[in-house]
C-alpha positions as CSV (number, residue, x, y, z in Angstrom):
1,M,96.2,61.8,105.3
2,N,94.4,64.4,102.8
3,E,96.4,67.3,103.3
4,A,99.3,68.5,101.1
5,V,100.4,71.5,103.0
6,I,99.8,72.3,106.6
7,A,101.1,75.7,107.9
8,E,101.0,76.7,111.5
9,G,101.7,80.2,112.9
10,I,104.3,81.0,110.2
11,G,106.2,84.3,110.9
12,K,109.1,85.9,109.2
13,T,111.0,88.9,110.2
14,Y,113.8,90.9,108.7
15,R,115.8,93.7,110.2
16,L,115.5,97.1,108.8
17,G,118.4,99.4,109.1
18,E,121.0,96.9,109.8
19,Q,124.5,98.1,109.1
20,D,128.1,96.3,108.8
21,T,126.5,93.4,107.4
22,A,128.9,93.2,104.2
23,Y,132.5,91.8,104.3
24,K,135.1,94.6,104.4
25,L,138.8,94.4,103.9
26,M,141.3,94.1,106.7
27,R,142.7,97.6,106.3
28,E,139.2,99.0,106.7
29,R,138.6,97.2,110.1
30,I,142.0,98.2,111.2
31,A,141.2,102.0,110.4
32,E,137.8,101.5,112.1
33,L,139.5,100.2,115.3
34,V,142.1,103.3,115.3
35,K,139.3,105.6,114.9
36,A,137.1,104.0,117.3
37,P,138.1,105.8,120.5
38,F,137.7,109.2,119.1
39,A,134.6,108.6,116.9
40,K,131.3,109.4,118.5
41,R,128.5,107.5,116.8
42,E,125.1,107.0,117.6
43,V,124.2,103.2,117.3
44,Q,120.7,102.7,116.3
45,A,119.2,99.4,116.9
46,A,117.8,97.7,113.8
47,E,114.0,97.8,113.6
48,P,112.3,94.4,113.2
49,F,109.9,94.0,110.1
50,W,107.4,91.1,110.2
51,A,106.8,90.3,106.7
52,L,104.7,87.4,107.9
53,K,102.9,87.0,111.2
54,D,100.8,84.0,112.5
55,V,99.7,82.8,109.2
56,S,98.0,79.3,109.3
57,F,96.1,77.3,106.6
58,T,95.6,73.9,105.6
59,I,95.7,72.9,101.7
60,G,94.3,69.5,100.8
61,K,95.4,67.4,98.0
62,A,94.1,67.6,94.4
63,E,93.1,71.2,95.4
64,V,94.0,74.4,93.4
65,I,94.5,77.3,95.8
66,G,94.8,81.1,94.9
67,L,97.0,83.3,97.0
68,I,96.0,87.2,96.6
69,G,96.8,90.4,98.3
70,K,98.4,93.7,97.4
71,N,102.1,94.3,96.7
72,G,103.8,93.9,100.0
73,A,101.3,91.8,101.6
74,G,103.8,88.9,102.1
75,K,102.8,86.6,99.1
76,S,106.3,86.3,97.8
77,T,107.9,85.6,101.3
78,L,105.3,82.9,101.7
79,L,106.1,81.3,98.5
80,K,109.8,81.2,99.3
81,I,109.2,79.6,102.5
82,L,107.0,76.8,100.8
83,S,109.5,76.5,98.1
84,R,112.3,76.0,101.0
85,I,114.2,78.9,99.8
86,T,114.1,80.6,103.3
87,E,113.2,79.4,106.7
88,P,110.5,80.6,108.8
89,T,111.2,82.9,112.0
90,E,108.7,81.1,113.6
91,G,105.9,78.4,113.2
92,R,106.3,75.4,111.2
93,I,105.1,74.1,107.6
94,D,104.7,70.3,106.6
95,L,104.8,69.7,103.1
96,F,103.8,66.2,101.9
97,G,105.4,65.1,98.6
98,R,107.7,66.6,96.1
99,V,107.3,70.4,95.4
100,S,108.2,72.1,92.3
101,S,108.2,76.0,92.1
102,L,108.2,78.6,89.4
103,L,108.6,81.8,91.4
104,E,110.3,84.2,88.5
105,V,111.4,84.0,85.1
106,G,114.7,81.6,84.8
107,I,114.9,80.6,88.5
108,G,116.6,77.2,88.5
109,F,118.0,77.7,85.4
110,H,121.8,77.7,84.6
111,P,122.1,80.5,81.9
112,E,125.2,78.9,80.0
113,L,123.5,75.5,79.6
114,S,121.1,74.7,76.7
115,G,117.5,74.0,77.2
116,R,117.8,70.1,76.9
117,D,120.5,70.3,79.8
118,N,118.3,72.5,81.9
119,I,115.7,70.2,81.6
120,Y,117.7,67.4,83.3
121,L,119.0,69.9,85.7
122,N,115.7,70.7,86.9
123,G,114.7,67.1,87.1
124,A,117.6,66.2,89.2
125,I,117.1,69.1,91.4
126,L,113.4,67.8,92.0
127,G,114.9,64.2,92.9
128,M,114.1,62.4,89.6
129,S,116.1,59.9,88.0
130,R,117.6,60.2,84.5
131,Q,115.1,57.7,83.2
132,E,112.1,59.6,84.8
133,I,113.2,62.6,83.1
134,R,113.9,60.9,79.8
135,N,110.3,59.5,79.8
136,K,108.9,63.0,80.0
137,F,111.2,64.8,77.9
138,D,109.4,65.0,74.5
139,E,106.3,66.0,76.2
140,I,108.1,68.6,78.0
141,V,109.6,70.1,74.7
142,A,106.2,69.8,72.6
143,F,104.3,71.6,75.5
144,A,107.3,74.4,75.7
145,E,107.2,74.8,71.9
146,I,111.2,75.3,71.7
147,T,112.2,72.4,69.6
148,K,114.4,74.5,67.4
149,F,116.2,76.1,70.4
150,L,116.5,73.1,72.5
151,D,120.4,73.1,72.3
152,T,120.7,77.0,72.5
153,P,122.0,78.4,75.9
154,V,118.9,79.7,77.6
155,K,120.8,83.0,78.4
156,R,119.9,83.6,74.6
157,Y,116.1,82.9,75.4
158,S,113.4,85.6,75.4
159,S,111.5,85.9,78.6
160,G,108.7,84.2,76.9
161,M,110.9,81.4,76.0
162,Y,112.2,81.0,79.6
163,V,108.6,80.8,81.0
164,R,107.6,78.5,78.5
165,L,110.2,76.0,79.1
166,A,110.4,76.7,83.2
167,F,106.7,76.0,83.3
168,A,106.8,73.0,81.1
169,V,109.4,71.3,83.3
170,A,107.9,72.5,86.5
171,A,104.4,71.0,85.6
172,H,105.4,67.7,83.7
173,L,107.9,66.3,86.1
174,E,105.1,65.1,88.3
175,P,105.6,67.1,91.6
176,D,103.0,66.5,94.3
177,V,102.7,70.3,95.0
178,L,103.3,73.1,92.0
179,I,103.8,76.6,93.3
180,V,103.1,79.1,90.4
181,D,103.8,82.9,91.0
182,E,102.8,85.8,88.6
183,V,105.3,84.7,86.2
184,L,102.8,83.5,83.7
185,A,101.9,87.0,83.2
186,V,105.0,87.0,80.8
187,G,103.6,84.6,78.4
188,D,101.2,85.1,75.5
189,A,97.5,84.6,75.9
190,A,97.5,81.5,74.0
191,F,100.4,80.0,76.4
192,Q,98.5,81.2,79.4
193,Q,95.3,79.4,78.4
194,K,97.7,76.2,77.8
195,C,98.9,76.6,81.3
196,L,95.8,76.9,83.1
197,G,94.6,73.7,81.2
198,K,97.6,71.8,82.4
199,M,97.1,72.8,86.1
200,R,93.4,71.9,85.7
201,D,94.7,68.5,84.5
202,M,97.0,68.3,87.5
203,R,94.2,68.6,89.8
204,S,92.4,65.7,88.1
205,K,95.3,63.6,88.8
206,G,95.5,64.2,92.5
207,R,98.3,67.1,92.7
208,T,97.9,70.3,94.4
209,V,98.5,73.8,92.8
210,I,99.2,77.0,94.5
211,V,98.6,80.1,92.3
212,V,99.7,83.6,92.9
213,S,98.1,86.2,90.6
214,H,97.0,89.9,90.5
215,N,94.5,88.7,87.6
216,M,91.3,88.0,89.4
217,A,89.7,86.5,86.4
218,T,92.6,83.9,86.3
219,I,92.1,83.0,90.1
220,A,88.1,82.8,89.5
221,N,88.5,80.5,86.6
222,L,91.0,78.3,88.1
223,C,90.9,78.0,91.9
224,Q,88.4,76.2,94.3
225,N,89.5,78.4,97.4
226,V,91.7,81.5,98.0
227,I,93.8,82.7,100.7
228,W,94.0,86.4,101.0
229,L,97.0,88.0,102.9
230,D,97.0,91.6,104.0
231,A,100.1,93.3,105.7
232,G,101.7,89.8,106.2
233,Q,98.7,88.3,108.0
234,T,95.9,86.0,107.0
235,K,92.9,88.3,106.2
236,M,90.5,85.7,105.2
237,T,90.2,82.2,103.6
238,G,87.4,80.7,101.8
239,P,85.5,80.1,98.6
240,T,87.0,81.8,95.5
241,Q,83.9,83.8,94.5
242,E,83.3,85.2,98.1
243,I,86.8,86.2,99.0
244,V,87.5,87.5,95.4
245,H,84.4,89.7,95.8
246,R,85.6,91.0,99.3
247,Y,89.0,91.7,98.1
248,L,88.0,93.7,94.8
249,S,85.4,95.7,97.1
250,Q,87.9,96.9,99.2
251,G,88.5,100.5,98.9
252,A,86.4,100.3,95.5
253,Q,84.1,103.5,94.7
254,H,80.4,102.7,95.2
255,D,79.2,105.9,93.9
256,V,77.1,106.6,91.1
257,S,78.7,109.9,90.5
258,W,82.3,111.1,90.2
259,M,84.0,114.4,89.7
260,P,87.9,114.7,89.5
261,R,89.4,116.3,92.6
262,H,91.9,118.5,90.6
263,P,91.4,120.2,87.1
264,S,93.5,118.4,84.5
265,N,94.9,121.8,83.0
266,A,95.0,120.1,79.5
267,E,93.0,120.2,76.3
268,F,90.1,118.2,77.8
269,E,88.6,118.5,81.2
270,Y,86.1,116.3,83.1
271,H,83.3,118.0,85.1
272,S,81.7,114.6,86.1
273,V,80.8,111.4,85.1
274,S,77.5,109.8,86.5
275,L,75.2,107.0,86.3
276,Q,71.1,107.5,85.6
277,R,68.4,105.2,85.4
278,G,67.1,104.5,81.8
279,D,63.5,104.7,82.9
280,G,63.7,108.2,84.3
281,Q,63.5,107.3,88.0
282,A,66.2,108.4,90.5
283,M,69.5,106.6,90.5
284,T,70.5,104.5,93.6
285,D,73.3,102.0,94.0
286,S,71.2,99.2,92.2
287,V,68.9,98.8,89.2
288,P,66.5,95.9,88.1
289,G,67.5,93.7,85.3
290,D,65.2,95.1,82.8
291,V,66.1,98.8,83.4
292,G,68.8,100.2,81.2
293,I,71.8,102.4,82.6
294,D,73.0,105.7,81.0
295,V,76.6,106.9,81.8
296,V,76.7,110.7,81.2
297,F,79.8,112.4,80.5
298,D,80.0,116.2,81.3
299,F,83.2,117.8,80.1
300,S,84.7,120.6,78.5
301,V,87.4,120.7,75.4
302,V,89.3,124.0,76.2
303,K,91.9,123.8,73.7
304,P,92.0,122.5,70.1
305,L,92.2,118.5,70.5
306,S,93.1,116.3,67.6
307,D,90.9,113.4,66.5
308,R,90.3,111.2,69.7
309,R,87.7,109.4,71.5
310,I,86.4,108.8,75.2
311,E,86.4,104.8,76.2
312,L,84.0,103.3,78.7
313,H,85.3,100.2,80.2
314,L,82.9,97.8,82.1
315,T,84.1,95.1,84.3
316,N,82.4,92.6,86.8
317,E,82.9,91.9,90.4
318,F,85.9,89.3,89.5
319,G,87.7,92.1,87.4
320,E,86.9,90.6,84.3
321,L,86.5,93.0,81.4
322,L,83.2,92.5,79.8
323,F,83.2,95.3,77.0
324,I,84.7,98.4,75.8
325,T,82.7,101.1,74.1
326,T,83.9,104.3,72.7
327,S,82.4,107.7,71.7
328,A,83.4,106.9,68.2
329,D,81.0,103.9,67.9
330,P,78.1,105.5,66.4
331,D,80.3,106.7,63.4
332,H,81.9,103.3,63.0
333,R,85.5,104.8,63.3
334,R,88.3,104.7,65.4
335,N,88.1,108.4,66.3
336,H,86.1,111.5,65.8
337,A,86.4,115.2,65.8
338,W,86.1,117.6,68.7
339,T,84.7,121.1,69.1
340,L,85.7,123.6,71.8
341,G,83.2,124.2,74.6
342,R,81.3,122.2,77.0
343,H,79.9,118.8,76.0
344,T,77.5,116.1,77.3
345,F,77.8,112.4,75.8
346,V,75.5,109.7,77.2
347,C,76.4,105.9,76.6
348,H,73.1,103.6,76.9
349,I,73.6,100.4,78.3
350,P,70.4,98.7,77.2
351,P,68.1,96.7,79.7
352,D,68.2,93.1,79.9
353,L,71.7,92.8,79.0
354,L,73.6,92.5,82.2
355,A,73.3,89.4,84.5
356,P,72.6,90.0,88.4
357,G,76.0,91.3,89.9
358,R,78.2,93.9,90.9
359,Y,79.8,96.1,88.1
360,R,82.4,98.8,87.9
361,V,83.1,101.5,85.2
362,S,86.5,102.9,84.2
363,V,86.6,105.8,81.6
364,T,89.7,107.2,79.7
365,H,90.9,110.7,79.4
366,P,92.3,112.2,76.3
367,F,95.6,113.8,77.2
368,G,98.2,115.0,75.0
369,G,99.1,112.3,72.3
370,W,97.8,109.3,74.6
371,D,94.8,108.5,76.9
372,T,95.1,108.3,80.6
373,A,92.5,106.1,82.7
374,H,90.3,106.8,85.7
375,E,89.7,103.1,86.8
376,N,86.7,102.0,88.9
377,I,85.2,105.6,89.3
378,L,81.6,104.2,89.4
379,A,80.0,101.1,90.6
380,F,76.5,99.8,90.6
381,T,74.6,96.5,91.2
382,V,72.0,94.8,88.8
383,T,69.4,92.8,90.9
384,E,67.5,89.7,89.9
385,Q,64.4,91.6,89.9
386,N,62.8,91.2,86.8
387,S,66.0,89.7,85.2
388,V,66.0,86.8,82.5
389,V,68.0,84.8,85.1
390,A,65.5,85.0,87.9
391,I,62.9,83.8,85.3
392,D,64.8,80.9,83.8
393,G,68.1,80.4,85.6
394,R,70.4,80.7,82.7
395,G,74.0,81.2,83.1
396,G,76.5,83.4,81.5
397,K,78.5,86.6,82.5
398,I,75.9,88.7,80.8
399,A,72.0,87.8,80.3
400,P,70.7,89.3,77.1
401,Q,67.5,88.9,75.7
402,L,68.1,88.9,71.9
403,D,65.6,89.6,68.9
404,W,64.8,86.4,67.2
405,T,62.8,86.0,63.9
406,R,60.5,83.0,62.9
407,D,59.7,81.7,59.3
């Protein structure tokens, strides 16, 4: 059998508005009984809420699967069912092999016990013998980088230390299925890369990993396939690139011009941000690879503004940040001075820079002592027409044609 997880018609319901679920003192119960004949109370039936409804999927062995969806889509509920923390209201899940879960910081740890003791405790929960844990102990400690704090109660650990130890234990005690929630976002960037490498290594050893993350770059780099949950139901499953693209495109702006709905009533006010082709032709939703793009900022400075800057963030279809450029770049400074009145700034994205694909533009808005962000306000597509990718098939997230010199 090549399956690690089989889910069939999973549903989970909760009751909204239920009352009298907590324990009460005896005198409170007696008082209620005495008052009952004289009380007029409208009893409302608790409303059922389906956190999951008819969710079915199959995950194979040695497969890394991403689980994506907006907040409230049912991801956490599904993970709790997979981890056997809660039972489904309907349907069934078959799990083949030992399951290890990392659902939140510090879950499964006893705060009064040391890091050393918690390693053995977690191993015992997973059904491992003391000798098996001892064989992996040094590797776990080295991966978690907590040698100096090994005999310190974990209640004194920072959230980052918690995550390092929890992931090290969950990944090194050789589960057949590892379930990892968004908790890795707590760790620093270097440790996140370390964890991603470990999960890839687990796959190469025939183990299954289920990853939940709102970071689509992580999902795209790690997972082969994706399950997309929406409102408690399976919206789509399939190859990562296709599903992530559709997920990010849902509700995204596809305009080449943006105007704020309401004035900012502050020192700085946008009138519009728009895209124009660098060759002077009318801008449409897409441009060839050898055509530059101008991002035009039309705004007013209506009150004195301290030295600041505007930022432009460009992301690809997977939500990966490709670059940030600012209005202070021409001065090679962090910020620049402003003058009152209406202004037009133009940011030139050169031709032969971007690989074919879908791109989104976000900008910042100087406001008070900080910047606010307008995310994904513009979107455009670079086609393969006249792109260096179409010419020689080179890879990469960008496709620049750079200047070379020869002796």
